[in-house]
N, C-alpha and C positions, 0 to 999 in steps of 0.2 A: 044495787049486789058486795057483798063483804069480800072476807079472805077468798082468793085464789086456789084453789081442788083441783090437782090431777083426777081427771080420771080415766083409766084401761080396761077398757073391759070391749074384750068383739063377737060379743053376742047384743045386736041391736035392743032389746024385747030389756034384757034384762039392764044393760049401759043408759037409755030411757028411763029406770024404775030409779037406779041410783040417783038420774042427774036430777028429777022430778024430790025425789029426795035432800038433796045438796039447796037448789035453787028455795025450794019453800023453806028449808031454815036459812037463808041466806047466802048465800054463802057464792063464789064466782065458779062453773069452773070450767075446766079446762078442759076442752075432750067435747066428747070420748073417744079416745084414742083406740085400732083396733090393735096394732100391730106393739110390739117391743120397740122400732125405731121409728116410730110413729112418736111413742109412749120418753127417749130418751130424750127425744131432737125437742121434744116439747117443755120436758125440764131445767136443757141446758137454752130457752127463749125465757121463759117466764118467773122462773123459779117459786111453785108452789108453795104454804106453807102447809102442808100438805098431802096424800096423797091416800083412792080409794082404788087396791091395782087385783081384776083379778090374776090368778097365779097361771093359771094355762092359756093360755096366748096360741091364735094360729101359729104353725111355724116355730114353736119353741116355750116357753117362761117366762117369769121377768121376773128371775131372779138380778140375769145387768140391770135390771135397775135396781130394784132394792139393794142394790149393793150402792150405785150410787147413791140414794136417798138416803142412806147413810151417814154414807160420808159426805155429804148436805145439812146431817144433822134435821133429815126434812121426815117428822114422823108420817107413814101410811098403815094402811088396812088391810087386811086381803082380805077381798070377798073375791070366793066362789064355795064349789061342796066337794073338794081335791083337798079336803085338810091330811090323810094321810102322802101327797106332793113334798119333795125331799128343795122343795123353793121354802114352803112352814117354816119344814126345819131345821134348815140353815138358818134363819130370821126370826128365831124365839119371842122374839122383845115386839115383833107388831101382832095385834093382833088379830082372831082371824074370825067372820064370820061367816055364819053358810045364809046362802042363800033366801032358805028360810025364812032367816030373820032377818032378811035386811032392811024393813020396814021400822021391827022393835030398837031396835043397835042400830047401829050405824052412826047414826047423827049423836047417842049419845055418845060413843065408842068417840067418835072425831074433837068432837067439844072437850073430853077429857082428856084426849093425845095433845090437841094445841091446846090449851093452860099454859 
């Protein structure tokens, strides 16, 4: 496996799809993590080279985690149907991939970010 990518997604079906796409592209997947607390702990423990984040998690959003990733200069992608969420607006440099476009856009977008 290749570079470690953090996956924070609380929907098991979507998480499995994303993990499969990343593994097929030879990334090592750290997760899926379903909560903000688990995602923050994973960053502290493993320091990924990139991340794929759902915008809305049970009990909150990923704004704090996105802020942490920004501090460490770790690129990330939002994957969500919530394009109007304030977290997306607060992190305009992070690409947003709508769930229907995951299979087509996730890996190319991640590769571009990790160059």
